[in-house]
All heavy atoms as a GROMACS GRO file, in nm:
protein
  601
    1MET      N    1 -11.570  -0.882  12.635
    1MET     CA    2 -11.496  -0.994  12.583
    1MET      C    3 -11.450  -1.079  12.701
    1MET      O    4 -11.391  -1.029  12.795
    1MET     CB    5 -11.377  -0.940  12.501
    1MET     CG    6 -11.278  -1.042  12.459
    1MET     SD    7 -11.134  -0.977  12.366
    1MET     CE    8 -11.202  -0.854  12.260
    2GLU      N    9 -11.478  -1.206  12.691
    2GLU     CA   10 -11.438  -1.299  12.797
    2GLU      C   11 -11.287  -1.326  12.785
    2GLU      O   12 -11.228  -1.313  12.679
    2GLU     CB   13 -11.514  -1.431  12.783
    2GLU     CG   14 -11.664  -1.417  12.800
    2GLU     CD   15 -11.703  -1.377  12.940
    2GLU    OE1   16 -11.635  -1.419  13.036
    2GLU    OE2   17 -11.800  -1.299  12.953
    3GLU      N   18 -11.228  -1.367  12.896
    3GLU     CA   19 -11.084  -1.393  12.900
    3GLU      C   20 -11.043  -1.501  12.800
    3GLU      O   21 -10.942  -1.487  12.729
    3GLU     CB   22 -11.039  -1.431  13.041
    3GLU     CG   23 -10.890  -1.439  13.058
    3GLU     CD   24 -10.819  -1.305  13.040
    3GLU    OE1   25 -10.879  -1.200  13.068
    3GLU    OE2   26 -10.702  -1.306  12.997
    4ALA      N   27 -11.122  -1.608  12.791
    4ALA     CA   28 -11.089  -1.717  12.698
    4ALA      C   29 -11.092  -1.668  12.553
    4ALA      O   30 -11.005  -1.702  12.472
    4ALA     CB   31 -11.185  -1.834  12.716
    5GLU      N   32 -11.192  -1.587  12.521
    5GLU     CA   33 -11.202  -1.530  12.386
    5GLU      C   34 -11.083  -1.438  12.358
    5GLU      O   35 -11.026  -1.439  12.250
    5GLU     CB   36 -11.332  -1.453  12.372
    5GLU     CG   37 -11.354  -1.394  12.235
    5GLU     CD   38 -11.483  -1.313  12.227
    5GLU    OE1   39 -11.538  -1.273  12.331
    5GLU    OE2   40 -11.525  -1.288  12.114
    6ALA      N   41 -11.044  -1.359  12.457
    6ALA     CA   42 -10.930  -1.269  12.442
    6ALA      C   43 -10.803  -1.348  12.416
    6ALA      O   44 -10.721  -1.309  12.331
    6ALA     CB   45 -10.915  -1.182  12.567
    7MET      N   46 -10.785  -1.458  12.485
    7MET     CA   47 -10.664  -1.538  12.466
    7MET      C   48 -10.661  -1.602  12.327
    7MET      O   49 -10.556  -1.609  12.264
    7MET     CB   50 -10.653  -1.645  12.575
    7MET     CG   51 -10.634  -1.586  12.715
    7MET     SD   52 -10.508  -1.457  12.727
    7MET     CE   53 -10.361  -1.554  12.706
    8ARG      N   54 -10.777  -1.646  12.276
    8ARG     CA   55 -10.782  -1.703  12.140
    8ARG      C   56 -10.749  -1.595  12.037
    8ARG      O   57 -10.674  -1.618  11.943
    8ARG     CB   58 -10.919  -1.764  12.112
    8ARG     CG   59 -10.940  -1.899  12.178
    8ARG     CD   60 -11.063  -1.971  12.124
    8ARG     NE   61 -11.184  -1.894  12.136
    8ARG     CZ   62 -11.266  -1.892  12.243
    8ARG    NH1   63 -11.237  -1.966  12.348
    8ARG    NH2   64 -11.375  -1.818  12.244
    9LEU      N   65 -10.807  -1.476  12.056
    9LEU     CA   66 -10.780  -1.366  11.964
    9LEU      C   67 -10.634  -1.324  11.970
    9LEU      O   68 -10.572  -1.295  11.868
    9LEU     CB   69 -10.871  -1.247  11.996
    9LEU     CG   70 -10.862  -1.128  11.903
    9LEU    CD1   71 -10.884  -1.168  11.757
    9LEU    CD2   72 -10.963  -1.022  11.944
   10ARG      N   73 -10.578  -1.328  12.089
   10ARG     CA   74 -10.436  -1.295  12.106
   10ARG      C   75 -10.349  -1.390  12.024
   10ARG      O   76 -10.253  -1.349  11.960
   10ARG     CB   77 -10.400  -1.304  12.254
   10ARG     CG   78 -10.257  -1.270  12.287
   10ARG     CD   79 -10.238  -1.282  12.438
   10ARG     NE   80 -10.109  -1.235  12.481
   10ARG     CZ   81 -10.006  -1.314  12.505
   10ARG    NH1   82 -10.017  -1.446  12.489
   10ARG    NH2   83  -9.892  -1.264  12.546
   11GLU      N   84 -10.384  -1.517  12.023
   11GLU     CA   85 -10.308  -1.615  11.945
   11GLU      C   86 -10.325  -1.594  11.795
   11GLU      O   87 -10.230  -1.611  11.719
   11GLU     CB   88 -10.352  -1.757  11.982
   11GLU     CG   89 -10.309  -1.797  12.122
   11GLU     CD   90 -10.362  -1.933  12.162
   11GLU    OE1   91 -10.407  -2.008  12.072
   11GLU    OE2   92 -10.358  -1.964  12.282
   12VAL      N   93 -10.444  -1.554  11.754
   12VAL     CA   94 -10.468  -1.526  11.612
   12VAL      C   95 -10.385  -1.408  11.566
   12VAL      O   96 -10.326  -1.411  11.457
   12VAL     CB   97 -10.619  -1.499  11.586
   12VAL    CG1   98 -10.642  -1.444  11.447
   12VAL    CG2   99 -10.700  -1.625  11.608
   13LEU      N  100 -10.377  -1.304  11.648
   13LEU     CA  101 -10.300  -1.185  11.612
   13LEU      C  102 -10.150  -1.207  11.626
   13LEU      O  103 -10.071  -1.132  11.573
   13LEU     CB  104 -10.342  -1.066  11.698
   13LEU     CG  105 -10.483  -1.016  11.677
   13LEU    CD1  106 -10.517  -0.908  11.777
   13LEU    CD2  107 -10.501  -0.966  11.535
   14SER      N  108 -10.111  -1.304  11.701
   14SER     CA  109  -9.974  -1.341  11.734
   14SER      C  110  -9.928  -1.264  11.857
   14SER      O  111  -9.962  -1.148  11.878
   14SER     CB  112  -9.875  -1.322  11.620
   14SER     OG  113  -9.828  -1.190  11.613
   15VAL      N  114  -9.850  -1.333  11.936
   15VAL     CA  115  -9.797  -1.275  12.059
   15VAL      C  116  -9.711  -1.153  12.026
   15VAL      O  117  -9.718  -1.050  12.093
   15VAL     CB  118  -9.719  -1.381  12.139
   15VAL    CG1  119  -9.652  -1.318  12.259
   15VAL    CG2  120  -9.812  -1.494  12.183
   16ALA      N  121  -9.631  -1.164  11.921
   16ALA     CA  122  -9.543  -1.054  11.885
   16ALA      C  123  -9.622  -0.928  11.851
   16ALA      O  124  -9.583  -0.818  11.888
   16ALA     CB  125  -9.455  -1.095  11.767
   17ARG      N  126  -9.733  -0.944  11.780
   17ARG     CA  127  -9.813  -0.827  11.740
   17ARG      C  128  -9.880  -0.762  11.859
   17ARG      O  129  -9.884  -0.640  11.870
   17ARG     CB  130  -9.919  -0.868  11.639
   17ARG     CG  131 -10.012  -0.755  11.603
   17ARG     CD  132 -10.042  -0.755  11.455
   17ARG     NE  133 -10.127  -0.647  11.418
   17ARG     CZ  134 -10.083  -0.531  11.371
   17ARG    NH1  135  -9.954  -0.511  11.359
   17ARG    NH2  136 -10.166  -0.438  11.337
   18ILE      N  137  -9.934  -0.840  11.950
   18ILE     CA  138 -10.010  -0.784  12.061
   18ILE      C  139  -9.921  -0.743  12.179
   18ILE      O  140  -9.963  -0.667  12.266
   18ILE     CB  141 -10.121  -0.884  12.106
   18ILE    CG1  142 -10.235  -0.812  12.178
   18ILE    CG2  143 -10.067  -0.994  12.190
   18ILE    CD1  144 -10.314  -0.720  12.094
   19ALA      N  145  -9.797  -0.788  12.180
   19ALA     CA  146  -9.706  -0.761  12.292
   19ALA      C  147  -9.687  -0.612  12.317
   19ALA      O  148  -9.686  -0.566  12.432
   19ALA     CB  149  -9.571  -0.828  12.269
   20GLU      N  150  -9.674  -0.534  12.211
   20GLU     CA  151  -9.656  -0.390  12.227
   20GLU      C  152  -9.780  -0.327  12.292
   20GLU      O  153  -9.768  -0.240  12.378
   20GLU     CB  154  -9.632  -0.326  12.090
   20GLU     CG  155  -9.603  -0.178  12.097
   20GLU     CD  156  -9.569  -0.120  11.961
   20GLU    OE1  157  -9.530  -0.195  11.870
   20GLU    OE2  158  -9.583   0.002  11.948
   21TYR      N  159  -9.896  -0.373  12.253
   21TYR     CA  160 -10.019  -0.322  12.312
   21TYR      C  161 -10.031  -0.365  12.458
   21TYR      O  162 -10.075  -0.286  12.543
   21TYR     CB  163 -10.141  -0.370  12.232
   21TYR     CG  164 -10.147  -0.310  12.094
   21TYR    CD1  165 -10.092  -0.375  11.984
   21TYR    CD2  166 -10.209  -0.187  12.073
   21TYR    CE1  167 -10.098  -0.320  11.858
   21TYR    CE2  168 -10.216  -0.131  11.946
   21TYR     CZ  169 -10.160  -0.198  11.839
   21TYR     OH  170 -10.166  -0.142  11.714
   22GLU      N  171  -9.993  -0.489  12.486
   22GLU     CA  172  -9.998  -0.536  12.625
   22GLU      C  173  -9.901  -0.456  12.712
   22GLU      O  174  -9.934  -0.425  12.827
   22GLU     CB  175  -9.966  -0.685  12.631
   22GLU     CG  176 -10.081  -0.771  12.583
   22GLU     CD  177 -10.050  -0.919  12.588
   22GLU    OE1  178  -9.934  -0.958  12.567
   22GLU    OE2  179 -10.144  -0.996  12.614
   23ALA      N  180  -9.786  -0.421  12.658
   23ALA     CA  181  -9.690  -0.341  12.735
   23ALA      C  182  -9.750  -0.206  12.772
   23ALA      O  183  -9.731  -0.155  12.882
   23ALA     CB  184  -9.561  -0.323  12.655
   24LEU      N  185  -9.826  -0.149  12.680
   24LEU     CA  186  -9.891  -0.021  12.706
   24LEU      C  187 -10.008  -0.033  12.804
   24LEU      O  188 -10.048   0.066  12.865
   24LEU     CB  189  -9.942   0.041  12.575
   24LEU     CG  190  -9.834   0.086  12.477
   24LEU    CD1  191  -9.896   0.119  12.342
   24LEU    CD2  192  -9.759   0.205  12.533
   25CYS      N  193 -10.060  -0.154  12.817
   25CYS     CA  194 -10.177  -0.178  12.903
   25CYS      C  195 -10.142  -0.260  13.026
   25CYS      O  196 -10.226  -0.335  13.078
   25CYS     CB  197 -10.286  -0.248  12.822
   25CYS     SG  198 -10.349  -0.148  12.688
   26ASP      N  199 -10.019  -0.250  13.073
   26ASP     CA  200  -9.974  -0.322  13.193
   26ASP      C  201 -10.003  -0.472  13.188
   26ASP      O  202 -10.040  -0.533  13.288
   26ASP     CB  203 -10.038  -0.262  13.318
   26ASP     CG  204  -9.994  -0.118  13.342
   26ASP    OD1  205  -9.876  -0.088  13.315
   26ASP    OD2  206 -10.077  -0.036  13.386
   27GLY      N  207  -9.987  -0.532  13.070
   27GLY     CA  208 -10.003  -0.675  13.056
   27GLY      C  209 -10.146  -0.725  13.051
   27GLY      O  210 -10.169  -0.845  13.048
   28GLN      N  211 -10.242  -0.635  13.047
   28GLN     CA  212 -10.383  -0.675  13.044
   28GLN      C  213 -10.425  -0.703  12.900
   28GLN      O  214 -10.438  -0.612  12.818
   28GLN     CB  215 -10.470  -0.566  13.104
   28GLN     CG  216 -10.438  -0.539  13.249
   28GLN     CD  217 -10.521  -0.424  13.303
   28GLN    OE1  218 -10.631  -0.397  13.253
   28GLN    NE2  219 -10.470  -0.356  13.403
   29THR      N  220 -10.448  -0.829  12.872
   29THR     CA  221 -10.476  -0.871  12.735
   29THR      C  222 -10.603  -0.808  12.680
   29THR      O  223 -10.605  -0.759  12.567
   29THR     CB  224 -10.485  -1.025  12.726
   29THR    OG1  225 -10.360  -1.079  12.768
   29THR    CG2  226 -10.515  -1.071  12.586
   30ARG      N  227 -10.710  -0.809  12.756
   30ARG     CA  228 -10.835  -0.751  12.705
   30ARG      C  229 -10.820  -0.602  12.676
   30ARG      O  230 -10.870  -0.553  12.575
   30ARG     CB  231 -10.951  -0.778  12.800
   30ARG     CG  232 -10.994  -0.925  12.795
   30ARG     CD  233 -11.118  -0.949  12.873
   30ARG     NE  234 -11.085  -0.949  13.016
   30ARG     CZ  235 -11.170  -0.970  13.113
   30ARG    NH1  236 -11.297  -0.991  13.086
   30ARG    NH2  237 -11.132  -0.972  13.238
   31ALA      N  238 -10.754  -0.529  12.763
   31ALA     CA  239 -10.731  -0.387  12.739
   31ALA      C  240 -10.643  -0.368  12.615
   31ALA      O  241 -10.666  -0.277  12.535
   31ALA     CB  242 -10.666  -0.323  12.861
   32ALA      N  243 -10.544  -0.454  12.598
   32ALA     CA  244 -10.456  -0.447  12.481
   32ALA      C  245 -10.534  -0.472  12.353
   32ALA      O  246 -10.513  -0.403  12.253
   32ALA     CB  247 -10.342  -0.548  12.495
   33LEU      N  248 -10.625  -0.566  12.355
   33LEU     CA  249 -10.706  -0.595  12.237
   33LEU      C  250 -10.800  -0.479  12.206
   33LEU      O  251 -10.822  -0.445  12.090
   33LEU     CB  252 -10.783  -0.725  12.255
   33LEU     CG  253 -10.696  -0.850  12.254
   33LEU    CD1  254 -10.775  -0.971  12.299
   33LEU    CD2  255 -10.635  -0.873  12.117
   34ARG      N  256 -10.856  -0.416  12.309
   34ARG     CA  257 -10.939  -0.297  12.287
   34ARG      C  258 -10.857  -0.185  12.224
   34ARG      O  259 -10.903  -0.115  12.133
   34ARG     CB  260 -11.004  -0.251  12.418
   34ARG     CG  261 -11.122  -0.338  12.461
   34ARG     CD  262 -11.203  -0.273  12.571
   34ARG     NE  263 -11.125  -0.250  12.692
   34ARG     CZ  264 -11.110  -0.338  12.791
   34ARG    NH1  265 -11.170  -0.456  12.784
   34ARG    NH2  266 -11.037  -0.309  12.897
   35LEU      N  267 -10.735  -0.167  12.272
   35LEU     CA  268 -10.645  -0.065  12.216
   35LEU      C  269 -10.612  -0.098  12.070
   35LEU      O  270 -10.610  -0.010  11.984
   35LEU     CB  271 -10.518  -0.056  12.299
   35LEU     CG  272 -10.418   0.052  12.260
   35LEU    CD1  273 -10.481   0.191  12.266
   35LEU    CD2  274 -10.295   0.046  12.350
   36HIS      N  275 -10.589  -0.224  12.042
   36HIS     CA  276 -10.561  -0.268  11.905
   36HIS      C  277 -10.681  -0.237  11.815
   36HIS      O  278 -10.664  -0.185  11.703
   36HIS     CB  279 -10.531  -0.418  11.904
   36HIS     CG  280 -10.492  -0.470  11.770
   36HIS    ND1  281 -10.584  -0.512  11.677
   36HIS    CD2  282 -10.370  -0.487  11.712
   36HIS    CE1  283 -10.522  -0.554  11.570
   36HIS    NE2  284 -10.392  -0.539  11.588
   37CYS      N  285 -10.801  -0.264  11.861
   37CYS     CA  286 -10.922  -0.233  11.784
   37CYS      C  287 -10.937  -0.083  11.763
   37CYS      O  288 -10.975  -0.038  11.655
   37CYS     CB  289 -11.045  -0.290  11.853
   37CYS     SG  290 -11.053  -0.470  11.846
   38TRP      N  291 -10.908  -0.006  11.866
   38TRP     CA  292 -10.916   0.139  11.856
   38TRP      C  293 -10.817   0.190  11.751
   38TRP      O  294 -10.848   0.277  11.671
   38TRP     CB  295 -10.889   0.202  11.992
   38TRP     CG  296 -10.904   0.350  11.997
   38TRP    CD1  297 -11.017   0.423  11.974
   38TRP    CD2  298 -10.801   0.445  12.027
   38TRP    NE1  299 -10.990   0.558  11.989
   38TRP    CE2  300 -10.859   0.573  12.021
   38TRP    CE3  301 -10.667   0.433  12.061
   38TRP    CZ2  302 -10.786   0.689  12.046
   38TRP    CZ3  303 -10.595   0.548  12.085
   38TRP    CH2  304 -10.654   0.674  12.078
   39ASN      N  305 -10.697   0.133  11.751
   39ASN     CA  306 -10.596   0.169  11.650
   39ASN      C  307 -10.648   0.140  11.510
   39ASN      O  308 -10.629   0.221  11.418
   39ASN     CB  309 -10.466   0.092  11.677
   39ASN     CG  310 -10.358   0.128  11.579
   39ASN    OD1  311 -10.318   0.242  11.570
   39ASN    ND2  312 -10.313   0.030  11.502
   40THR      N  313 -10.715   0.028  11.492
   40THR     CA  314 -10.772  -0.007  11.362
   40THR      C  315 -10.878   0.094  11.320
   40THR      O  316 -10.883   0.136  11.204
   40THR     CB  317 -10.832  -0.149  11.367
   40THR    OG1  318 -10.729  -0.241  11.401
   40THR    CG2  319 -10.893  -0.189  11.234
   41GLU      N  320 -10.962   0.136  11.414
   41GLU     CA  321 -11.065   0.234  11.385
   41GLU      C  322 -11.003   0.369  11.345
   41GLU      O  323 -11.051   0.435  11.253
   41GLU     CB  324 -11.157   0.253  11.505
   41GLU     CG  325 -11.243   0.132  11.534
   41GLU     CD  326 -11.318   0.143  11.664
   41GLU    OE1  327 -11.322   0.253  11.724
   41GLU    OE2  328 -11.375   0.041  11.708
   42ILE      N  329 -10.897   0.409  11.413
   42ILE     CA  330 -10.830   0.534  11.379
   42ILE      C  331 -10.770   0.525  11.238
   42ILE      O  332 -10.783   0.619  11.158
   42ILE     CB  333 -10.721   0.568  11.482
   42ILE    CG1  334 -10.785   0.608  11.614
   42ILE    CG2  335 -10.630   0.680  11.432
   42ILE    CD1  336 -10.688   0.621  11.728
   43CYS      N  337 -10.707   0.414  11.209
   43CYS     CA  338 -10.649   0.395  11.075
   43CYS      C  339 -10.757   0.403  10.968
   43CYS      O  340 -10.738   0.466  10.864
   43CYS     CB  341 -10.577   0.261  11.066
   43CYS     SG  342 -10.427   0.255  11.165
   44ALA      N  343 -10.871   0.342  10.994
   44ALA     CA  344 -10.982   0.345  10.898
   44ALA      C  345 -11.032   0.488  10.879
   44ALA      O  346 -11.067   0.527  10.768
   44ALA     CB  347 -11.095   0.255  10.946
   45ALA      N  348 -11.035   0.566  10.986
   45ALA     CA  349 -11.082   0.705  10.977
   45ALA      C  350 -10.990   0.789  10.890
   45ALA      O  351 -11.034   0.883  10.824
   45ALA     CB  352 -11.093   0.766  11.117
   46PHE      N  353 -10.862   0.758  10.887
   46PHE     CA  354 -10.766   0.835  10.808
   46PHE      C  355 -10.759   0.789  10.663
   46PHE      O  356 -10.701   0.858  10.579
   46PHE     CB  357 -10.626   0.826  10.869
   46PHE     CG  358 -10.604   0.924  10.980
   46PHE    CD1  359 -10.611   0.883  11.112
   46PHE    CD2  360 -10.576   1.057  10.952
   46PHE    CE1  361 -10.591   0.973  11.215
   46PHE    CE2  362 -10.555   1.148  11.054
   46PHE     CZ  363 -10.563   1.106  11.186
   47TYR      N  364 -10.816   0.674  10.631
   47TYR     CA  365 -10.801   0.620  10.496
   47TYR      C  366 -10.856   0.714  10.389
   47TYR      O  367 -10.788   0.742  10.290
   47TYR     CB  368 -10.868   0.482  10.486
   47TYR     CG  369 -10.853   0.422  10.348
   47TYR    CD1  370 -10.733   0.365  10.310
   47TYR    CD2  371 -10.956   0.428  10.256
   47TYR    CE1  372 -10.716   0.313  10.183
   47TYR    CE2  373 -10.940   0.376  10.128
   47TYR     CZ  374 -10.821   0.318  10.092
   47TYR     OH  375 -10.804   0.268   9.967
   48GLY      N  376 -10.977   0.763  10.406
   48GLY     CA  377 -11.038   0.852  10.308
   48GLY      C  378 -10.958   0.978  10.285
   48GLY      O  379 -10.921   1.010  10.170
   49PRO      N  380 -10.926   1.055  10.391
   49PRO     CA  381 -10.846   1.176  10.372
   49PRO      C  382 -10.708   1.148  10.309
   49PRO      O  383 -10.662   1.225  10.224
   49PRO     CB  384 -10.831   1.232  10.514
   49PRO     CG  385 -10.951   1.182  10.587
   49PRO     CD  386 -10.977   1.046  10.528
   50LEU      N  387 -10.645   1.039  10.349
   50LEU     CA  388 -10.514   1.006  10.290
   50LEU      C  389 -10.527   0.973  10.142
   50LEU      O  390 -10.439   1.006  10.062
   50LEU     CB  391 -10.450   0.889  10.364
   50LEU     CG  392 -10.389   0.923  10.498
   50LEU    CD1  393 -10.342   0.797  10.570
   50LEU    CD2  394 -10.274   1.021  10.484
   51GLN      N  395 -10.637   0.911  10.106
   51GLN     CA  396 -10.659   0.879   9.965
   51GLN      C  397 -10.671   1.007   9.883
   51GLN      O  398 -10.609   1.020   9.777
   51GLN     CB  399 -10.786   0.795   9.950
   51GLN     CG  400 -10.815   0.753   9.808
   51GLN     CD  401 -10.943   0.672   9.799
   51GLN    OE1  402 -11.024   0.671   9.890
   51GLN    NE2  403 -10.961   0.605   9.688
   52TYR      N  404 -10.746   1.105   9.933
   52TYR     CA  405 -10.758   1.233   9.862
   52TYR      C  406 -10.626   1.307   9.857
   52TYR      O  407 -10.591   1.370   9.757
   52TYR     CB  408 -10.867   1.320   9.924
   52TYR     CG  409 -11.006   1.272   9.889
   52TYR    CD1  410 -11.086   1.212   9.983
   52TYR    CD2  411 -11.054   1.284   9.758
   52TYR    CE1  412 -11.213   1.166   9.951
   52TYR    CE2  413 -11.180   1.239   9.725
   52TYR     CZ  414 -11.260   1.181   9.821
   52TYR     OH  415 -11.384   1.136   9.788
   53LEU      N  416 -10.550   1.302   9.965
   53LEU     CA  417 -10.419   1.366   9.968
   53LEU      C  418 -10.327   1.305   9.862
   53LEU      O  419 -10.259   1.376   9.788
   53LEU     CB  420 -10.355   1.352  10.106
   53LEU     CG  421 -10.213   1.403  10.120
   53LEU    CD1  422 -10.207   1.554  10.097
   53LEU    CD2  423 -10.157   1.369  10.258
   54GLU      N  424 -10.328   1.172   9.854
   54GLU     CA  425 -10.242   1.103   9.756
   54GLU      C  426 -10.282   1.139   9.614
   54GLU      O  427 -10.196   1.171   9.530
   54GLU     CB  428 -10.252   0.951   9.777
   54GLU     CG  429 -10.161   0.870   9.688
   54GLU     CD  430 -10.226   0.827   9.558
   54GLU    OE1  431 -10.349   0.811   9.554
   54GLU    OE2  432 -10.152   0.810   9.458
   55VAL      N  433 -10.410   1.142   9.583
   55VAL     CA  434 -10.456   1.176   9.448
   55VAL      C  435 -10.422   1.321   9.416
   55VAL      O  436 -10.375   1.353   9.306
   55VAL     CB  437 -10.608   1.149   9.433
   55VAL    CG1  438 -10.662   1.207   9.303
   55VAL    CG2  439 -10.635   1.000   9.439
   56GLY      N  440 -10.444   1.410   9.513
   56GLY     CA  441 -10.412   1.551   9.492
   56GLY      C  442 -10.264   1.574   9.470
   56GLY      O  443 -10.223   1.651   9.382
   57LEU      N  444 -10.181   1.507   9.549
   57LEU     CA  445 -10.036   1.520   9.536
   57LEU      C  446  -9.990   1.466   9.401
   57LEU      O  447  -9.909   1.529   9.332
   57LEU     CB  448  -9.966   1.447   9.650
   57LEU     CG  449  -9.815   1.452   9.650
   57LEU    CD1  450  -9.764   1.595   9.660
   57LEU    CD2  451  -9.760   1.368   9.765
   58ARG      N  452 -10.042   1.352   9.362
   58ARG     CA  453 -10.005   1.293   9.233
   58ARG      C  454 -10.045   1.386   9.118
   58ARG      O  455  -9.969   1.407   9.024
   58ARG     CB  456 -10.070   1.156   9.217
   58ARG     CG  457 -10.023   1.082   9.097
   58ARG     CD  458 -10.061   0.935   9.094
   58ARG     NE  459 -10.163   0.893   9.184
   58ARG     CZ  460 -10.286   0.854   9.145
   58ARG    NH1  461 -10.319   0.856   9.017
   58ARG    NH2  462 -10.374   0.812   9.234
   59SER      N  463 -10.163   1.444   9.126
   59SER     CA  464 -10.209   1.536   9.022
   59SER      C  465 -10.121   1.661   9.016
   59SER      O  466 -10.087   1.708   8.907
   59SER     CB  467 -10.355   1.576   9.047
   59SER     OG  468 -10.439   1.464   9.036
   60ALA      N  469 -10.086   1.715   9.132
   60ALA     CA  470 -10.001   1.834   9.136
   60ALA      C  471  -9.862   1.803   9.079
   60ALA      O  472  -9.806   1.883   9.003
   60ALA     CB  473  -9.989   1.886   9.279
   61LEU      N  474  -9.807   1.688   9.115
   61LEU     CA  475  -9.676   1.649   9.061
   61LEU      C  476  -9.682   1.631   8.910
   61LEU      O  477  -9.593   1.676   8.838
   61LEU     CB  478  -9.627   1.521   9.128
   61LEU     CG  479  -9.577   1.535   9.270
   61LEU    CD1  480  -9.553   1.398   9.332
   61LEU    CD2  481  -9.449   1.617   9.274
   62SER      N  482  -9.787   1.568   8.862
   62SER     CA  483  -9.801   1.548   8.719
   62SER      C  484  -9.811   1.681   8.647
   62SER      O  485  -9.746   1.704   8.544
   62SER     CB  486  -9.925   1.463   8.690
   62SER     OG  487  -9.942   1.446   8.551
   63ARG      N  488  -9.892   1.771   8.700
   63ARG     CA  489  -9.909   1.904   8.640
   63ARG      C  490  -9.774   1.977   8.632
   63ARG      O  491  -9.739   2.036   8.530
   63ARG     CB  492 -10.010   1.984   8.721
   63ARG     CG  493 -10.046   2.118   8.665
   63ARG     CD  494 -10.158   2.186   8.742
   63ARG     NE  495 -10.136   2.187   8.886
   63ARG     CZ  496 -10.209   2.119   8.975
   63ARG    NH1  497 -10.309   2.042   8.934
   63ARG    NH2  498 -10.182   2.127   9.104
   64GLU      N  499  -9.696   1.971   8.739
   64GLU     CA  500  -9.566   2.040   8.742
   64GLU      C  501  -9.465   1.975   8.648
   64GLU      O  502  -9.384   2.042   8.585
   64GLU     CB  503  -9.513   2.048   8.884
   64GLU     CG  504  -9.592   2.141   8.973
   64GLU     CD  505  -9.602   2.282   8.916
   64GLU    OE1  506  -9.497   2.340   8.878
   64GLU    OE2  507  -9.715   2.334   8.907
   65LEU      N  508  -9.468   1.842   8.640
   65LEU     CA  509  -9.376   1.774   8.548
   65LEU      C  510  -9.410   1.805   8.402
   65LEU      O  511  -9.321   1.821   8.319
   65LEU     CB  512  -9.377   1.624   8.574
   65LEU     CG  513  -9.306   1.581   8.703
   65LEU    CD1  514  -9.337   1.436   8.735
   65LEU    CD2  515  -9.157   1.604   8.694
   66VAL      N  516  -9.540   1.813   8.373
   66VAL     CA  517  -9.581   1.851   8.237
   66VAL      C  518  -9.530   1.991   8.206
   66VAL      O  519  -9.475   2.018   8.099
   66VAL     CB  520  -9.735   1.844   8.222
   66VAL    CG1  521  -9.782   1.914   8.095
   66VAL    CG2  522  -9.782   1.699   8.223
   67ARG      N  523  -9.546   2.084   8.302
   67ARG     CA  524  -9.500   2.221   8.284
   67ARG      C  525  -9.347   2.224   8.268
   67ARG      O  526  -9.294   2.290   8.180
   67ARG     CB  527  -9.542   2.307   8.403
   67ARG     CG  528  -9.508   2.456   8.387
   67ARG     CD  529  -9.534   2.534   8.514
   67ARG     NE  530  -9.456   2.488   8.628
   67ARG     CZ  531  -9.326   2.511   8.647
   67ARG    NH1  532  -9.257   2.577   8.558
   67ARG    NH2  533  -9.265   2.467   8.755
   68LEU      N  534  -9.276   2.151   8.354
   68LEU     CA  535  -9.130   2.154   8.353
   68LEU      C  536  -9.072   2.096   8.224
   68LEU      O  537  -8.980   2.154   8.165
   68LEU     CB  538  -9.076   2.075   8.474
   68LEU     CG  539  -8.925   2.066   8.489
   68LEU    CD1  540  -8.865   2.204   8.516
   68LEU    CD2  541  -8.890   1.969   8.601
   69PHE      N  542  -9.124   1.984   8.178
   69PHE     CA  543  -9.068   1.917   8.060
   69PHE      C  544  -9.142   1.950   7.930
   69PHE      O  545  -9.104   1.903   7.824
   69PHE     CB  546  -9.065   1.765   8.082
   69PHE     CG  547  -8.971   1.725   8.191
   69PHE    CD1  548  -9.020   1.674   8.310
   69PHE    CD2  549  -8.833   1.739   8.177
   69PHE    CE1  550  -8.933   1.636   8.413
   69PHE    CE2  551  -8.747   1.703   8.277
   69PHE     CZ  552  -8.798   1.651   8.396
   70GLN      N  553  -9.248   2.029   7.940
   70GLN     CA  554  -9.326   2.071   7.822
   70GLN      C  555  -9.374   1.952   7.740
   70GLN      O  556  -9.372   1.956   7.617
   70GLN     CB  557  -9.242   2.165   7.734
   70GLN     CG  558  -9.200   2.294   7.804
   70GLN     CD  559  -9.319   2.382   7.837
   70GLN    OE1  560  -9.400   2.411   7.752
   70GLN    NE2  561  -9.332   2.419   7.963
   71ARG      N  562  -9.415   1.848   7.810
   71ARG     CA  563  -9.471   1.732   7.740
   71ARG      C  564  -9.565   1.658   7.835
   71ARG      O  565  -9.544   1.656   7.955
   71ARG     CB  566  -9.362   1.640   7.688
   71ARG     CG  567  -9.262   1.598   7.792
   71ARG     CD  568  -9.142   1.530   7.736
   71ARG     NE  569  -9.176   1.402   7.677
   71ARG     CZ  570  -9.089   1.320   7.626
   71ARG    NH1  571  -8.962   1.351   7.623
   71ARG    NH2  572  -9.126   1.205   7.573
   72THR      N  573  -9.666   1.598   7.779
   72THR     CA  574  -9.766   1.531   7.862
   72THR      C  575  -9.726   1.389   7.899
   72THR      O  576  -9.786   1.330   7.988
   72THR     CB  577  -9.903   1.527   7.789
   72THR    OG1  578  -9.888   1.461   7.665
   72THR    CG2  579  -9.956   1.668   7.769
   73ASN      N  580  -9.627   1.334   7.832
   73ASN     CA  581  -9.582   1.197   7.864
   73ASN      C  582  -9.445   1.199   7.930
   73ASN      O  583  -9.358   1.121   7.897
   73ASN     CB  584  -9.580   1.111   7.736
   73ASN     CG  585  -9.476   1.157   7.636
   73ASN    OD1  586  -9.430   1.271   7.644
   73ASN    ND2  587  -9.442   1.072   7.544
   74TRP      N  588  -9.426   1.288   8.024
   74TRP     CA  589  -9.298   1.305   8.090
   74TRP      C  590  -9.249   1.174   8.144
   74TRP      O  591  -9.137   1.148   8.167
   74TRP     CB  592  -9.307   1.409   8.201
   74TRP     CG  593  -9.420   1.389   8.294
   74TRP    CD1  594  -9.542   1.448   8.288
   74TRP    CD2  595  -9.426   1.302   8.405
   74TRP    NE1  596  -9.623   1.404   8.388
   74TRP    CE2  597  -9.554   1.312   8.463
   74TRP    CE3  598  -9.338   1.213   8.464
   74TRP    CZ2  599  -9.595   1.241   8.575
   74TRP    CZ3  600  -9.378   1.142   8.575
   74TRP    CH2  601  -9.505   1.157   8.629
   0.00000   0.00000   0.00000
């Protein structure tokens, strides 16, 4: 990524958003943007497992509420 492209992307993301990443990268904008992209990739990797966790938890809670209140429309 060229410096000019990094600066345009920095403006799109907002200075406030990228500032934390720049602080972690000693003020290097390109490194901060790479870190931001890496964070996005990590978040995407967790999306599927979190979705299954949420569905499983909701199902378990529903099952227990049905058992506790002895009705399916608790």
